[in-house]
N, CA, C and O atoms as a Tinker XYZ file with bonds, in Angstrom:
   536  protein
     1  N     69.242000   87.428000  125.416000    73     2
     2  CA    69.769000   86.137000  125.046000    64     1     3
     3  C     70.509000   85.498000  126.225000    63     2     4     5
     4  O     70.465000   84.280000  126.401000    81     3
     5  N     71.181000   86.311000  127.020000    73     3     6
     6  CA    71.916000   85.775000  128.168000    64     5     7
     7  C     70.970000   85.064000  129.129000    63     6     8     9
     8  O     71.306000   84.004000  129.657000    81     7
     9  N     69.798000   85.634000  129.359000    73     7    10
    10  CA    68.816000   85.004000  130.238000    64     9    11
    11  C     68.367000   83.672000  129.641000    63    10    12    13
    12  O     68.271000   82.670000  130.349000    81    11
    13  N     68.098000   83.665000  128.353000    73    11    14
    14  CA    67.690000   82.427000  127.687000    64    13    15
    15  C     68.767000   81.366000  127.741000    63    14    16    17
    16  O     68.476000   80.184000  127.925000    81    15
    17  N     70.017000   81.786000  127.580000    73    15    18
    18  CA    71.129000   80.845000  127.645000    64    17    19
    19  C     71.208000   80.219000  129.039000    63    18    20    21
    20  O     71.411000   79.012000  129.171000    81    19
    21  N     71.047000   81.040000  130.072000    73    19    22
    22  CA    71.096000   80.507000  131.444000    64    21    23
    23  C     69.951000   79.532000  131.696000    63    22    24    25
    24  O     70.167000   78.453000  132.249000    81    23
    25  N     68.741000   79.900000  131.299000    73    23    26
    26  CA    67.617000   78.999000  131.516000    64    25    27
    27  C     67.741000   77.739000  130.667000    63    26    28    29
    28  O     67.360000   76.656000  131.113000    81    27
    29  N     68.267000   77.863000  129.449000    73    27    30
    30  CA    68.488000   76.677000  128.618000    64    29    31
    31  C     69.513000   75.767000  129.276000    63    30    32    33
    32  O     69.356000   74.546000  129.274000    81    31
    33  N     70.558000   76.353000  129.835000    73    31    34
    34  CA    71.551000   75.554000  130.544000    64    33    35
    35  C     70.960000   74.851000  131.746000    63    34    36    37
    36  O     71.268000   73.688000  132.003000    81    35
    37  N     70.112000   75.548000  132.483000    73    35    38
    38  CA    69.440000   74.930000  133.634000    64    37    39
    39  C     68.546000   73.783000  133.179000    63    38    40    41
    40  O     68.577000   72.704000  133.770000    81    39
    41  N     67.750000   74.005000  132.138000    73    39    42
    42  CA    66.830000   72.978000  131.658000    64    41    43
    43  C     67.563000   71.762000  131.111000    63    42    44    45
    44  O     67.053000   70.644000  131.177000    81    43
    45  N     68.767000   71.979000  130.567000    73    43    46
    46  CA    69.551000   70.860000  130.048000    64    45    47
    47  C     69.990000   69.942000  131.179000    63    46    48    49
    48  O     70.149000   68.736000  130.990000    81    47
    49  N     70.184000   70.529000  132.365000    73    47    50
    50  CA    70.499000   69.726000  133.531000    64    49    51
    51  C     71.943000   69.305000  133.689000    63    50    52    53
    52  O     72.344000   68.918000  134.786000    81    51
    53  N     72.731000   69.367000  132.645000    73    51    54
    54  CA    74.111000   68.899000  132.752000    64    53    55
    55  C     75.133000   70.014000  132.542000    63    54    56    57
    56  O     76.306000   69.736000  132.293000    81    55
    57  N     74.710000   71.243000  132.638000    73    55    58
    58  CA    75.620000   72.351000  132.368000    64    57    59
    59  C     76.183000   72.990000  133.629000    63    58    60    61
    60  O     77.074000   73.836000  133.546000    81    59
    61  N     75.678000   72.598000  134.798000    73    59    62
    62  CA    76.159000   73.172000  136.047000    64    61    63
    63  C     75.497000   74.493000  136.400000    63    62    64    65
    64  O     75.936000   75.164000  137.334000    81    63
    65  N     74.460000   74.880000  135.683000    73    63    66
    66  CA    73.740000   76.128000  135.969000    64    65    67
    67  C     72.518000   75.796000  136.805000    63    66    68    69
    68  O     71.687000   74.978000  136.409000    81    67
    69  N     72.411000   76.432000  137.963000    73    67    70
    70  CA    71.277000   76.217000  138.863000    64    69    71
    71  C     70.155000   77.191000  138.527000    63    70    72    73
    72  O     70.384000   78.228000  137.906000    81    71
    73  N     68.944000   76.846000  138.942000    73    71    74
    74  CA    67.792000   77.707000  138.705000    64    73    75
    75  C     68.013000   79.078000  139.336000    63    74    76    77
    76  O     67.680000   80.096000  138.728000    81    75
    77  N     68.563000   79.117000  140.534000    73    75    78
    78  CA    68.761000   80.390000  141.221000    64    77    79
    79  C     69.734000   81.288000  140.448000    63    78    80    81
    80  O     69.559000   82.507000  140.432000    81    79
    81  N     70.747000   80.710000  139.814000    73    79    82
    82  CA    71.676000   81.513000  139.008000    64    81    83
    83  C     70.950000   82.160000  137.828000    63    82    84    85
    84  O     71.196000   83.323000  137.511000    81    83
    85  N     70.066000   81.415000  137.184000    73    83    86
    86  CA    69.302000   81.962000  136.062000    64    85    87
    87  C     68.358000   83.068000  136.549000    63    86    88    89
    88  O     68.176000   84.079000  135.870000    81    87
    89  N     67.768000   82.871000  137.714000    73    87    90
    90  CA    66.871000   83.892000  138.269000    64    89    91
    91  C     67.645000   85.148000  138.638000    63    90    92    93
    92  O     67.186000   86.261000  138.381000    81    91
    93  N     68.822000   84.974000  139.243000    73    91    94
    94  CA    69.653000   86.139000  139.607000    64    93    95
    95  C     70.013000   86.942000  138.358000    63    94    96    97
    96  O     69.938000   88.171000  138.366000    81    95
    97  N     70.399000   86.255000  137.295000    73    95    98
    98  CA    70.721000   86.972000  136.054000    64    97    99
    99  C     69.485000   87.691000  135.526000    63    98   100   101
   100  O     69.587000   88.823000  135.053000    81    99
   101  N     68.321000   87.053000  135.600000    73    99   102
   102  CA    67.074000   87.690000  135.149000    64   101   103
   103  C     66.779000   88.950000  135.942000    63   102   104   105
   104  O     66.374000   89.966000  135.378000    81   103
   105  N     66.982000   88.884000  137.255000    73   103   106
   106  CA    66.752000   90.065000  138.101000    64   105   107
   107  C     67.722000   91.182000  137.733000    63   106   108   109
   108  O     67.333000   92.345000  137.632000    81   107
   109  N     68.988000   90.816000  137.533000    73   107   110
   110  CA    69.984000   91.814000  137.140000    64   109   111
   111  C     69.638000   92.492000  135.830000    63   110   112   113
   112  O     69.758000   93.712000  135.710000    81   111
   113  N     69.212000   91.722000  134.852000    73   111   114
   114  CA    68.818000   92.281000  133.557000    64   113   115
   115  C     67.575000   93.153000  133.727000    63   114   116   117
   116  O     67.479000   94.214000  133.110000    81   115
   117  N     66.630000   92.722000  134.548000    73   115   118
   118  CA    65.419000   93.513000  134.788000    64   117   119
   119  C     65.757000   94.849000  135.437000    63   118   120   121
   120  O     65.196000   95.881000  135.067000    81   119
   121  N     66.666000   94.832000  136.398000    73   119   122
   122  CA    67.091000   96.081000  137.039000    64   121   123
   123  C     67.743000   97.001000  136.010000    63   122   124   125
   124  O     67.524000   98.212000  136.025000    81   123
   125  N     68.530000   96.431000  135.133000    73   123   126
   126  CA    69.203000   97.214000  134.091000    64   125   127
   127  C     68.197000   97.798000  133.103000    63   126   128   129
   128  O     68.463000   98.836000  132.498000    81   127
   129  N     67.055000   97.153000  132.932000    73   127   130
   130  CA    66.054000   97.638000  131.989000    64   129   131
   131  C     65.358000   98.916000  132.461000    63   130   132   133
   132  O     64.809000   99.660000  131.648000    81   131
   133  N     65.380000   99.171000  133.763000    73   131   134
   134  CA    64.703000  100.371000  134.283000    64   133   135
   135  C     65.350000  101.643000  133.741000    63   134   136   137
   136  O     64.647000  102.464000  133.152000    81   135
   137  N     66.670000  101.845000  133.913000    73   135   138
   138  CA    67.257000  103.058000  133.333000    64   137   139
   139  C     67.255000  103.042000  131.805000    63   138   140   141
   140  O     67.198000  104.094000  131.167000    81   139
   141  N     67.317000  101.836000  131.218000    73   139   142
   142  CA    67.266000  101.748000  129.760000    64   141   143
   143  C     65.937000  102.274000  129.227000    63   142   144   145
   144  O     65.908000  103.023000  128.249000    81   143
   145  N     64.846000  101.884000  129.866000    73   143   146
   146  CA    63.526000  102.385000  129.475000    64   145   147
   147  C     63.396000  103.876000  129.715000    63   146   148   149
   148  O     62.767000  104.587000  128.931000    81   147
   149  N     64.001000  104.355000  130.818000    73   147   150
   150  CA    63.956000  105.792000  131.114000    64   149   151
   151  C     64.725000  106.593000  130.068000    63   150   152   153
   152  O     64.319000  107.695000  129.701000    81   151
   153  N     65.833000  106.036000  129.591000    73   151   154
   154  CA    66.630000  106.725000  128.571000    64   153   155
   155  C     65.837000  106.870000  127.275000    63   154   156   157
   156  O     66.047000  107.819000  126.520000    81   155
   157  N     64.942000  105.947000  127.022000    73   155   158
   158  CA    64.076000  106.035000  125.840000    64   157   159
   159  C     62.927000  107.007000  126.111000    63   158   160   161
   160  O     62.620000  107.858000  125.276000    81   159
   161  N     62.299000  106.879000  127.265000    73   159   162
   162  CA    61.077000  107.628000  127.570000    64   161   163
   163  C     61.298000  109.114000  127.815000    63   162   164   165
   164  O     60.534000  109.945000  127.324000    81   163
   165  N     62.330000  109.450000  128.564000    73   163   166
   166  CA    62.517000  110.848000  128.972000    64   165   167
   167  C     62.726000  111.810000  127.802000    63   166   168   169
   168  O     62.082000  112.859000  127.772000    81   167
   169  N     63.590000  111.501000  126.844000    73   167   170
   170  CA    63.719000  112.416000  125.702000    64   169   171
   171  C     62.431000  112.536000  124.887000    63   170   172   173
   172  O     62.106000  113.609000  124.379000    81   171
   173  N     61.696000  111.411000  124.767000    73   171   174
   174  CA    60.423000  111.467000  124.043000    64   173   175
   175  C     59.443000  112.400000  124.739000    63   174   176   177
   176  O     58.756000  113.186000  124.087000    81   175
   177  N     59.378000  112.312000  126.065000    73   175   178
   178  CA    58.494000  113.192000  126.839000    64   177   179
   179  C     58.906000  114.646000  126.674000    63   178   180   181
   180  O     58.056000  115.527000  126.539000    81   179
   181  N     60.222000  114.899000  126.684000    73   179   182
   182  CA    60.715000  116.276000  126.523000    64   181   183
   183  C     60.407000  116.833000  125.136000    63   182   184   185
   184  O     60.301000  118.047000  124.963000    81   183
   185  N     60.265000  115.953000  124.153000    73   183   186
   186  CA    59.947000  116.382000  122.787000    64   185   187
   187  C     58.454000  116.498000  122.539000    63   186   188   189
   188  O     58.031000  116.781000  121.418000    81   187
   189  N     57.648000  116.283000  123.576000    73   187   190
   190  CA    56.215000  116.504000  123.441000    64   189   191
   191  C     55.369000  115.263000  123.296000    63   190   192   193
   192  O     54.151000  115.374000  123.161000    81   191
   193  N     55.959000  114.093000  123.317000    73   191   194
   194  CA    55.173000  112.860000  123.258000    64   193   195
   195  C     54.435000  112.714000  124.585000    63   194   196   197
   196  O     54.974000  113.044000  125.641000    81   195
   197  N     53.216000  112.226000  124.525000    73   195   198
   198  CA    52.431000  112.087000  125.759000    64   197   199
   199  C     53.140000  111.160000  126.744000    63   198   200   201
   200  O     53.943000  110.309000  126.362000    81   199
   201  N     52.816000  111.355000  128.019000    73   199   202
   202  CA    53.445000  110.556000  129.084000    64   201   203
   203  C     53.194000  109.061000  128.865000    63   202   204   205
   204  O     54.103000  108.247000  129.027000    81   203
   205  N     51.984000  108.709000  128.505000    73   203   206
   206  CA    51.632000  107.307000  128.298000    64   205   207
   207  C     52.389000  106.674000  127.142000    63   206   208   209
   208  O     52.900000  105.561000  127.260000    81   207
   209  N     52.458000  107.396000  126.012000    73   207   210
   210  CA    53.175000  106.865000  124.857000    64   209   211
   211  C     54.673000  106.760000  125.129000    63   210   212   213
   212  O     55.308000  105.779000  124.744000    81   211
   213  N     55.231000  107.759000  125.784000    73   211   214
   214  CA    56.654000  107.725000  126.113000    64   213   215
   215  C     56.955000  106.521000  127.001000    63   214   216   217
   216  O     57.945000  105.820000  126.791000    81   215
   217  N     56.091000  106.284000  128.001000    73   215   218
   218  CA    56.266000  105.134000  128.879000    64   217   219
   219  C     56.152000  103.834000  128.084000    63   218   220   221
   220  O     56.962000  102.923000  128.259000    81   219
   221  N     55.149000  103.749000  127.212000    73   219   222
   222  CA    54.950000  102.547000  126.400000    64   221   223
   223  C     56.177000  102.264000  125.534000    63   222   224   225
   224  O     56.617000  101.118000  125.449000    81   223
   225  N     56.735000  103.293000  124.889000    73   223   226
   226  CA    57.920000  103.095000  124.058000    64   225   227
   227  C     59.114000  102.643000  124.893000    63   226   228   229
   228  O     59.921000  101.831000  124.440000    81   227
   229  N     59.225000  103.164000  126.103000    73   227   230
   230  CA    60.295000  102.725000  127.001000    64   229   231
   231  C     60.150000  101.258000  127.365000    63   230   232   233
   232  O     61.129000  100.511000  127.382000    81   231
   233  N     58.925000  100.854000  127.655000    73   231   234
   234  CA    58.664000   99.448000  127.986000    64   233   235
   235  C     58.919000   98.565000  126.768000    63   234   236   237
   236  O     59.529000   97.503000  126.886000    81   235
   237  N     58.454000   99.000000  125.606000    73   235   238
   238  CA    58.634000   98.205000  124.389000    64   237   239
   239  C     60.099000   98.071000  123.983000    63   238   240   241
   240  O     60.461000   97.130000  123.276000    81   239
   241  N     60.948000   99.007000  124.427000    73   239   242
   242  CA    62.369000   98.900000  124.075000    64   241   243
   243  C     62.997000   97.659000  124.697000    63   242   244   245
   244  O     64.014000   97.173000  124.202000    81   243
   245  N     62.417000   97.142000  125.765000    73   243   246
   246  CA    62.948000   95.950000  126.406000    64   245   247
   247  C     62.256000   94.666000  125.993000    63   246   248   249
   248  O     62.618000   93.595000  126.480000    81   247
   249  N     61.265000   94.741000  125.104000    73   247   250
   250  CA    60.482000   93.563000  124.735000    64   249   251
   251  C     61.328000   92.534000  123.975000    63   250   252   253
   252  O     61.002000   91.347000  123.979000    81   251
   253  N     62.386000   92.970000  123.339000    73   251   254
   254  CA    63.224000   92.045000  122.582000    64   253   255
   255  C     63.915000   91.042000  123.512000    63   254   256   257
   256  O     64.239000   89.932000  123.090000    81   255
   257  N     64.140000   91.419000  124.754000    73   255   258
   258  CA    64.857000   90.535000  125.668000    64   257   259
   259  C     64.084000   89.260000  126.007000    63   258   260   261
   260  O     64.646000   88.173000  125.876000    81   259
   261  N     62.810000   89.343000  126.439000    73   259   262
   262  CA    62.112000   88.071000  126.695000    64   261   263
   263  C     61.882000   87.257000  125.417000    63   262   264   265
   264  O     61.846000   86.028000  125.469000    81   263
   265  N     61.727000   87.922000  124.284000    73   263   266
   266  CA    61.555000   87.201000  123.023000    64   265   267
   267  C     62.824000   86.421000  122.695000    63   266   268   269
   268  O     62.755000   85.246000  122.336000    81   267
   269  N     63.982000   87.069000  122.817000    73   267   270
   270  CA    65.255000   86.388000  122.556000    64   269   271
   271  C     65.494000   85.270000  123.567000    63   270   272   273
   272  O     66.017000   84.213000  123.212000    81   271
   273  N     65.115000   85.499000  124.825000    73   271   274
   274  CA    65.280000   84.463000  125.847000    64   273   275
   275  C     64.429000   83.239000  125.501000    63   274   276   277
   276  O     64.896000   82.104000  125.584000    81   275
   277  N     63.180000   83.483000  125.115000    73   275   278
   278  CA    62.289000   82.379000  124.759000    64   277   279
   279  C     62.822000   81.608000  123.549000    63   278   280   281
   280  O     62.810000   80.377000  123.534000    81   279
   281  N     63.290000   82.343000  122.535000    73   279   282
   282  CA    63.836000   81.684000  121.344000    64   281   283
   283  C     65.060000   80.843000  121.697000    63   282   284   285
   284  O     65.238000   79.743000  121.174000    81   283
   285  N     65.893000   81.363000  122.577000    73   283   286
   286  CA    67.085000   80.625000  122.980000    64   285   287
   287  C     66.708000   79.339000  123.715000    63   286   288   289
   288  O     67.300000   78.287000  123.474000    81   287
   289  N     65.723000   79.426000  124.610000    73   287   290
   290  CA    65.274000   78.227000  125.330000    64   289   291
   291  C     64.684000   77.213000  124.351000    63   290   292   293
   292  O     64.888000   76.009000  124.512000    81   291
   293  N     63.960000   77.683000  123.346000    73   291   294
   294  CA    63.367000   76.782000  122.362000    64   293   295
   295  C     64.441000   76.076000  121.524000    63   294   296   297
   296  O     64.215000   74.977000  121.017000    81   295
   297  N     65.577000   76.698000  121.385000    73   295   298
   298  CA    66.679000   76.115000  120.606000    64   297   299
   299  C     67.689000   75.424000  121.522000    63   298   300   301
   300  O     68.884000   75.396000  121.227000    81   299
   301  N     67.208000   74.874000  122.623000    73   299   302
   302  CA    68.080000   74.321000  123.663000    64   301   303
   303  C     69.071000   73.286000  123.116000    63   302   304   305
   304  O     70.221000   73.245000  123.553000    81   303
   305  N     68.646000   72.465000  122.182000    73   303   306
   306  CA    69.541000   71.429000  121.646000    64   305   307
   307  C     70.731000   72.025000  120.908000    63   306   308   309
   308  O     71.804000   71.424000  120.865000    81   307
   309  N     70.544000   73.192000  120.333000    73   307   310
   310  CA    71.641000   73.851000  119.637000    64   309   311
   311  C     72.464000   74.724000  120.578000    63   310   312   313
   312  O     73.651000   74.954000  120.348000    81   311
   313  N     71.821000   75.207000  121.642000    73   311   314
   314  CA    72.451000   76.158000  122.554000    64   313   315
   315  C     73.413000   75.486000  123.521000    63   314   316   317
   316  O     74.509000   75.995000  123.755000    81   315
   317  N     73.018000   74.352000  124.085000    73   315   318
   318  CA    73.806000   73.720000  125.147000    64   317   319
   319  C     75.253000   73.443000  124.735000    63   318   320   321
   320  O     76.155000   73.707000  125.530000    81   319
   321  N     75.517000   72.928000  123.539000    73   319   322
   322  CA    76.921000   72.660000  123.197000    64   321   323
   323  C     77.798000   73.930000  123.128000    63   322   324   325
   324  O     79.007000   73.867000  123.348000    81   323
   325  N     77.191000   75.048000  122.828000    73   323   326
   326  CA    77.969000   76.291000  122.723000    64   325   327
   327  C     77.697000   77.229000  123.894000    63   326   328   329
   328  O     78.028000   78.413000  123.839000    81   327
   329  N     77.092000   76.693000  124.958000    73   327   330
   330  CA    76.714000   77.487000  126.120000    64   329   331
   331  C     77.859000   78.330000  126.680000    63   330   332   333
   332  O     77.660000   79.525000  126.901000    81   331
   333  N     79.040000   77.774000  126.921000    73   331   334
   334  CA    80.114000   78.612000  127.482000    64   333   335
   335  C     80.485000   79.789000  126.573000    63   334   336   337
   336  O     80.790000   80.880000  127.054000    81   335
   337  N     80.457000   79.561000  125.275000    73   335   338
   338  CA    80.809000   80.624000  124.334000    64   337   339
   339  C     79.744000   81.713000  124.298000    63   338   340   341
   340  O     80.067000   82.899000  124.228000    81   339
   341  N     78.466000   81.310000  124.346000    73   339   342
   342  CA    77.385000   82.295000  124.351000    64   341   343
   343  C     77.395000   83.135000  125.623000    63   342   344   345
   344  O     77.201000   84.350000  125.568000    81   343
   345  N     77.620000   82.492000  126.773000    73   343   346
   346  CA    77.687000   83.242000  128.027000    64   345   347
   347  C     78.875000   84.198000  128.025000    63   346   348   349
   348  O     78.771000   85.329000  128.500000    81   347
   349  N     79.996000   83.742000  127.491000    73   347   350
   350  CA    81.177000   84.608000  127.391000    64   349   351
   351  C     80.905000   85.792000  126.485000    63   350   352   353
   352  O     81.286000   86.919000  126.799000    81   351
   353  N     80.243000   85.542000  125.354000    73   351   354
   354  CA    79.904000   86.628000  124.443000    64   353   355
   355  C     78.973000   87.636000  125.107000    63   354   356   357
   356  O     79.174000   88.844000  124.980000    81   355
   357  N     77.950000   87.145000  125.816000    73   355   358
   358  CA    76.997000   88.037000  126.484000    64   357   359
   359  C     77.698000   88.887000  127.542000    63   358   360   361
   360  O     77.469000   90.094000  127.623000    81   359
   361  N     78.543000   88.266000  128.346000    73   359   362
   362  CA    79.272000   89.013000  129.381000    64   361   363
   363  C     80.224000   90.026000  128.747000    63   362   364   365
   364  O     80.322000   91.166000  129.199000    81   363
   365  N     80.909000   89.606000  127.716000    73   363   366
   366  CA    81.832000   90.514000  127.035000    64   365   367
   367  C     81.118000   91.706000  126.412000    63   366   368   369
   368  O     81.633000   92.824000  126.438000    81   367
   369  N     79.940000   91.472000  125.853000    73   367   370
   370  CA    79.171000   92.571000  125.261000    64   369   371
   371  C     78.772000   93.587000  126.325000    63   370   372   373
   372  O     78.842000   94.795000  126.099000    81   371
   373  N     78.352000   93.090000  127.487000    73   371   374
   374  CA    77.965000   94.006000  128.567000    64   373   375
   375  C     79.165000   94.797000  129.084000    63   374   376   377
   376  O     79.075000   96.004000  129.309000    81   375
   377  N     80.273000   94.114000  129.268000    73   375   378
   378  CA    81.492000   94.801000  129.732000    64   377   379
   379  C     81.947000   95.827000  128.702000    63   378   380   381
   380  O     82.369000   96.924000  129.067000    81   379
   381  N     81.866000   95.484000  127.424000    73   379   382
   382  CA    82.260000   96.414000  126.370000    64   381   383
   383  C     81.431000   97.697000  126.424000    63   382   384   385
   384  O     81.973000   98.797000  126.328000    81   383
   385  N     80.123000   97.550000  126.576000    73   383   386
   386  CA    79.251000   98.731000  126.633000    64   385   387
   387  C     79.625000   99.614000  127.815000    63   386   388   389
   388  O     79.682000  100.837000  127.687000    81   387
   389  N     79.878000   99.000000  128.958000    73   387   390
   390  CA    80.247000   99.784000  130.140000    64   389   391
   391  C     81.548000  100.538000  129.909000    63   390   392   393
   392  O     81.638000  101.734000  130.189000    81   391
   393  N     82.549000   99.840000  129.400000    73   391   394
   394  CA    83.861000  100.469000  129.217000    64   393   395
   395  C     83.828000  101.495000  128.089000    63   394   396   397
   396  O     84.385000  102.584000  128.223000    81   395
   397  N     83.194000  101.159000  127.005000    73   395   398
   398  CA    83.196000  102.028000  125.818000    64   397   399
   399  C     82.294000  103.243000  125.965000    63   398   400   401
   400  O     82.651000  104.338000  125.530000    81   399
   401  N     81.132000  103.059000  126.571000    73   399   402
   402  CA    80.138000  104.123000  126.603000    64   401   403
   403  C     79.995000  104.801000  127.965000    63   402   404   405
   404  O     80.050000  106.026000  128.061000    81   403
   405  N     79.812000  104.009000  129.005000    73   403   406
   406  CA    79.451000  104.591000  130.292000    64   405   407
   407  C     80.620000  105.222000  131.036000    63   406   408   409
   408  O     80.496000  106.338000  131.541000    81   407
   409  N     81.743000  104.535000  131.113000    73   407   410
   410  CA    82.872000  105.064000  131.886000    64   409   411
   411  C     83.350000  106.410000  131.338000    63   410   412   413
   412  O     83.517000  107.340000  132.127000    81   411
   413  N     83.579000  106.565000  130.032000    73   411   414
   414  CA    83.993000  107.891000  129.543000    64   413   415
   415  C     82.947000  108.970000  129.803000    63   414   416   417
   416  O     83.290000  110.116000  130.093000    81   415
   417  N     81.661000  108.599000  129.698000    73   415   418
   418  CA    80.599000  109.577000  129.911000    64   417   419
   419  C     80.518000  110.017000  131.376000    63   418   420   421
   420  O     80.146000  111.153000  131.668000    81   419
   421  N     80.865000  109.122000  132.282000    73   419   422
   422  CA    80.841000  109.460000  133.706000    64   421   423
   423  C     81.811000  110.595000  134.002000    63   422   424   425
   424  O     81.526000  111.452000  134.838000    81   423
   425  N     82.935000  110.605000  133.335000    73   423   426
   426  CA    83.980000  111.580000  133.637000    64   425   427
   427  C     83.770000  112.932000  132.967000    63   426   428   429
   428  O     84.566000  113.850000  133.164000    81   427
   429  N     82.716000  113.063000  132.183000    73   427   430
   430  CA    82.400000  114.351000  131.570000    64   429   431
   431  C     81.632000  115.215000  132.574000    63   430   432   433
   432  O     80.804000  114.703000  133.328000    81   431
   433  N     81.896000  116.474000  132.583000    73   431   434
   434  CA    81.148000  117.386000  133.442000    64   433   435
   435  C     81.650000  117.401000  134.868000    63   434   436   437
   436  O     82.741000  116.920000  135.173000    81   435
   437  N     80.830000  117.966000  135.730000    73   435   438
   438  CA    81.239000  118.204000  137.102000    64   437   439
   439  C     80.725000  117.138000  138.061000    63   438   440   441
   440  O     81.056000  117.183000  139.246000    81   439
   441  N     79.945000  116.201000  137.603000    73   439   442
   442  CA    79.331000  115.223000  138.505000    64   441   443
   443  C     79.945000  113.842000  138.333000    63   442   444   445
   444  O     79.240000  112.838000  138.431000    81   443
   445  N     81.247000  113.778000  138.078000    73   443   446
   446  CA    81.882000  112.481000  137.861000    64   445   447
   447  C     81.870000  111.631000  139.127000    63   446   448   449
   448  O     81.767000  110.407000  139.046000    81   447
   449  N     81.972000  112.258000  140.286000    73   447   450
   450  CA    81.937000  111.500000  141.538000    64   449   451
   451  C     80.585000  110.827000  141.712000    63   450   452   453
   452  O     80.519000  109.670000  142.128000    81   451
   453  N     79.517000  111.530000  141.402000    73   451   454
   454  CA    78.175000  110.961000  141.503000    64   453   455
   455  C     78.025000  109.773000  140.554000    63   454   456   457
   456  O     77.419000  108.762000  140.907000    81   455
   457  N     78.574000  109.899000  139.362000    73   455   458
   458  CA    78.524000  108.796000  138.394000    64   457   459
   459  C     79.266000  107.574000  138.890000    63   458   460   461
   460  O     78.782000  106.451000  138.753000    81   459
   461  N     80.434000  107.785000  139.463000    73   459   462
   462  CA    81.197000  106.651000  139.983000    64   461   463
   463  C     80.498000  106.020000  141.186000    63   462   464   465
   464  O     80.567000  104.805000  141.374000    81   463
   465  N     79.832000  106.825000  141.992000    73   463   466
   466  CA    79.046000  106.274000  143.108000    64   465   467
   467  C     77.919000  105.396000  142.547000    63   466   468   469
   468  O     77.629000  104.335000  143.099000    81   467
   469  N     77.291000  105.832000  141.464000    73   467   470
   470  CA    76.244000  105.031000  140.823000    64   469   471
   471  C     76.765000  103.714000  140.299000    63   470   472   473
   472  O     76.124000  102.678000  140.474000    81   471
   473  N     77.928000  103.739000  139.653000    73   471   474
   474  CA    78.530000  102.502000  139.150000    64   473   475
   475  C     78.856000  101.570000  140.314000    63   474   476   477
   476  O     78.585000  100.371000  140.255000    81   475
   477  N     79.437000  102.131000  141.368000    73   475   478
   478  CA    79.780000  101.326000  142.537000    64   477   479
   479  C     78.533000  100.748000  143.190000    63   478   480   481
   480  O     78.523000   99.579000  143.574000    81   479
   481  N     77.481000  101.550000  143.322000    73   479   482
   482  CA    76.230000  101.061000  143.919000    64   481   483
   483  C     75.641000   99.941000  143.072000    63   482   484   485
   484  O     75.160000   98.947000  143.615000    81   483
   485  N     75.670000  100.085000  141.761000    73   483   486
   486  CA    75.180000   99.023000  140.879000    64   485   487
   487  C     75.968000   97.742000  141.032000    63   486   488   489
   488  O     75.400000   96.650000  141.051000    81   487
   489  N     77.280000   97.878000  141.142000    73   487   490
   490  CA    78.135000   96.705000  141.337000    64   489   491
   491  C     77.813000   96.025000  142.663000    63   490   492   493
   492  O     77.740000   94.798000  142.735000    81   491
   493  N     77.619000   96.826000  143.713000    73   491   494
   494  CA    77.304000   96.272000  145.029000    64   493   495
   495  C     75.967000   95.541000  144.993000    63   494   496   497
   496  O     75.837000   94.459000  145.566000    81   495
   497  N     74.969000   96.124000  144.324000    73   495   498
   498  CA    73.661000   95.459000  144.229000    64   497   499
   499  C     73.807000   94.104000  143.538000    63   498   500   501
   500  O     73.235000   93.114000  143.996000    81   499
   501  N     74.562000   94.051000  142.448000    73   499   502
   502  CA    74.738000   92.781000  141.735000    64   501   503
   503  C     75.500000   91.776000  142.580000    63   502   504   505
   504  O     75.181000   90.588000  142.553000    81   503
   505  N     76.492000   92.219000  143.323000    73   503   506
   506  CA    77.230000   91.293000  144.177000    64   505   507
   507  C     76.361000   90.775000  145.321000    63   506   508   509
   508  O     76.446000   89.601000  145.682000    81   507
   509  N     75.528000   91.641000  145.890000    73   507   510
   510  CA    74.612000   91.201000  146.949000    64   509   511
   511  C     73.631000   90.177000  146.389000    63   510   512   513
   512  O     73.377000   89.147000  147.015000    81   511
   513  N     73.079000   90.461000  145.207000    73   511   514
   514  CA    72.181000   89.479000  144.574000    64   513   515
   515  C     72.891000   88.157000  144.345000    63   514   516   517
   516  O     72.316000   87.090000  144.561000    81   515
   517  N     74.127000   88.228000  143.912000    73   515   518
   518  CA    74.892000   87.003000  143.652000    64   517   519
   519  C     75.110000   86.203000  144.921000    63   518   520   521
   520  O     74.963000   84.981000  144.921000    81   519
   521  N     75.460000   86.884000  146.003000    73   519   522
   522  CA    75.724000   86.190000  147.261000    64   521   523
   523  C     74.445000   85.696000  147.918000    63   522   524   525
   524  O     74.395000   84.564000  148.399000    81   523
   525  N     73.409000   86.532000  147.944000    73   523   526
   526  CA    72.168000   86.171000  148.638000    64   525   527
   527  C     71.391000   85.114000  147.854000    63   526   528   529
   528  O     70.898000   84.149000  148.438000    81   527
   529  N     71.280000   85.287000  146.546000    73   527   530
   530  CA    70.456000   84.382000  145.758000    64   529   531
   531  C     71.258000   83.274000  145.071000    63   530   532   533
   532  O     70.694000   82.264000  144.652000    81   531
   533  N     72.567000   83.466000  144.957000    73   531   534
   534  CA    73.374000   82.505000  144.203000    64   533   535
   535  C     73.985000   81.500000  145.083000    63   534   536
   536  O     74.698000   80.615000  144.609000    81   535
């Protein structure tokens, strides 16, 4: 939905959102979908599901995102007036997941340093995308 909100804001023309900002957010979400799909696929493969089916289920787990983006763009007349609130909600939801789920899990076990390096690397990639493309 966040991607759809950004593109709807760009298409509206008066929201201050540039095409490159919407593309940067799309790239960020796409990068995030890679480990998300792996989290779906890997346990399925370990449980005996074929490699192809496990991969397909991982890919299908992200199919809701372009559908929601398209629906949001189609509802542009309703979206634009509440654009700041929708973007705030989307950002808050992502931050909540990181704080609630990922940060505590990073500190479990003996590889907490590796987890924090991963979080830092992800942050750096997003900041580079923001500076280079934004």
